[in-house]
C-alpha positions as CSV (number, residue, x, y, z in Angstrom):
1,M,79.9,73.0,114.5
2,E,79.6,75.5,111.7
3,E,83.4,75.9,111.5
4,K,83.9,72.1,111.1
5,K,81.4,72.1,108.2
6,T,83.2,75.0,106.5
7,F,86.5,73.3,107.0
8,D,85.1,70.0,105.6
9,D,83.6,71.8,102.6
10,S,86.8,73.6,101.8
11,Y,88.8,70.3,102.3
12,K,86.6,68.5,99.8
13,K,86.7,71.4,97.4
14,R,90.5,71.6,97.7
15,R,90.9,67.8,97.1
16,T,88.5,68.1,94.0
17,A,90.6,71.0,92.7
18,L,93.7,69.0,93.2
19,F,92.2,66.0,91.4
20,K,90.9,68.1,88.5
21,R,94.2,70.1,88.3
22,D,92.4,73.4,88.8
23,A,95.4,75.5,89.8
24,V,93.6,78.7,90.7
25,K,90.9,77.0,92.8
26,Y,93.6,74.8,94.5
27,Y,95.7,77.9,95.3
28,R,92.8,79.8,96.8
29,L,91.5,76.9,98.8
30,C,95.0,76.1,100.2
31,N,95.3,79.7,101.3
32,F,91.8,79.8,102.7
33,S,92.3,76.6,104.7
34,G,95.8,77.5,105.8
35,I,97.0,74.1,104.6
36,E,100.4,73.4,103.2
37,P,99.8,72.4,99.5
38,E,100.4,68.7,98.6
39,D,101.2,69.7,95.0
40,S,103.6,72.7,95.1
41,E,103.7,72.9,91.3
42,L,99.9,73.2,91.0
43,Y,99.9,75.7,93.8
44,E,102.5,77.9,92.2
45,R,100.8,77.7,88.9
46,G,97.6,78.9,90.6
47,M,99.4,81.7,92.3
48,L,101.0,82.9,89.0
49,E,97.6,82.8,87.3
50,V,96.0,84.8,90.0
51,K,98.8,87.4,89.8
52,K,98.5,87.5,86.0
53,R,94.7,88.2,86.2
54,R,95.3,91.0,88.7
55,V,97.9,92.6,86.4
56,G,95.5,92.2,83.4
57,R,92.7,93.9,85.3
58,R,95.0,96.8,86.3
59,L,96.0,97.3,82.7
60,E,92.4,97.3,81.6
61,Q,91.6,99.9,84.2
62,K,94.5,102.1,83.2
63,T,93.4,101.8,79.5
64,E,89.8,102.7,80.4
65,L,90.9,105.7,82.5
66,K,93.1,106.9,79.6
67,N,90.1,106.6,77.3
68,N,88.0,108.5,79.8
69,Y,90.5,111.3,79.9
70,K,90.6,111.5,76.1
71,E,86.8,111.6,75.8
72,F,86.5,114.0,78.6
73,V,88.9,116.5,76.9
74,R,87.1,116.0,73.6
75,E,83.6,116.7,75.1
76,V,84.8,119.7,77.1
77,E,86.3,121.2,74.0
78,S,83.3,120.5,71.8
79,L,81.0,122.2,74.3
80,G,83.3,125.2,74.5
81,I,83.3,125.3,78.3
82,P,84.9,128.5,79.5
83,T,87.9,128.6,81.7
84,N,86.2,131.0,84.2
85,L,86.0,129.0,87.4
86,S,82.5,130.0,88.4
87,E,80.7,129.5,85.1
88,W,78.9,126.4,83.9
89,E,78.9,124.8,87.3
90,N,76.2,122.2,86.6
91,T,77.7,121.1,83.3
92,K,81.1,120.7,85.0
93,K,79.6,118.6,87.8
94,K,77.8,116.4,85.2
95,L,80.9,115.9,83.2
96,L,83.1,115.0,86.2
97,Q,80.5,112.4,87.3
98,K,80.0,111.0,83.8
99,Y,83.7,110.4,83.0
100,F,85.0,109.8,86.5
101,P,82.2,108.1,88.4
102,A,84.5,106.3,90.9
103,Q,85.8,109.7,92.1
104,F,82.8,112.0,91.7
105,S,79.6,110.0,91.9
106,K,80.0,109.1,95.5
107,Q,80.8,112.5,96.7
108,N,78.2,115.2,97.1
109,L,79.5,117.9,94.7
110,N,76.6,120.2,95.8
111,K,78.6,121.0,99.0
112,Y,81.1,122.9,96.9
113,S,80.7,126.4,95.6
114,A,80.7,127.2,91.9
115,T,84.3,128.4,92.2
116,Q,85.4,125.2,94.0
117,I,83.8,123.1,91.3
118,G,85.5,125.2,88.7
119,A,88.9,124.6,90.4
120,I,88.4,120.9,90.7
121,F,87.2,120.7,87.1
122,S,90.2,122.8,85.9
123,R,92.7,120.5,87.7
124,V,91.1,117.4,86.2
125,L,91.0,118.9,82.8
126,N,94.7,119.9,82.9
127,Y,95.7,116.5,84.1
128,A,93.6,114.8,81.4
129,R,95.3,116.9,78.7
130,R,98.7,115.9,80.0
131,A,97.7,112.3,80.2
132,N,96.9,112.2,76.4
C-alpha cells in the first residue's frame, strides 16, 4: 500500500512539474518513477541543468581546495615549522585538520607516530607547494 502512495505522489509531482515547466524536477521525477518522459525536450533540459550544477559544484570544490593549499603553505611558512619529521607533531596535526578536514578530521591521527605525522605533513606540504 505504501508503494502505491509513493508512486501516486511522485506521479502527481511529476505532472505538476510538467505543467509548471520545471525541467529539473521533471527530469528527477521521471528517473525516480522509471517513466518514459512525455516531454523529451523538458526532460533533456532538466538533465542538462542537473549536469551543469554538478560541474559547477566540482569547480567550486577545486577552487576551494586550491585556496586551502595556498593558505596552508602561507601559514606553515609564517609559523616557521621545521622540516624535521618528528618535531611540532601537534601543530602539524592541527594544520592538517584545519585545512583538509575531509581527509584528516575523520581519521584518528593519534594512532600515528610523530615521524609518521611529519611524513604525511611533508607530503601534503610538497603537494600544496606544487599546486600553487
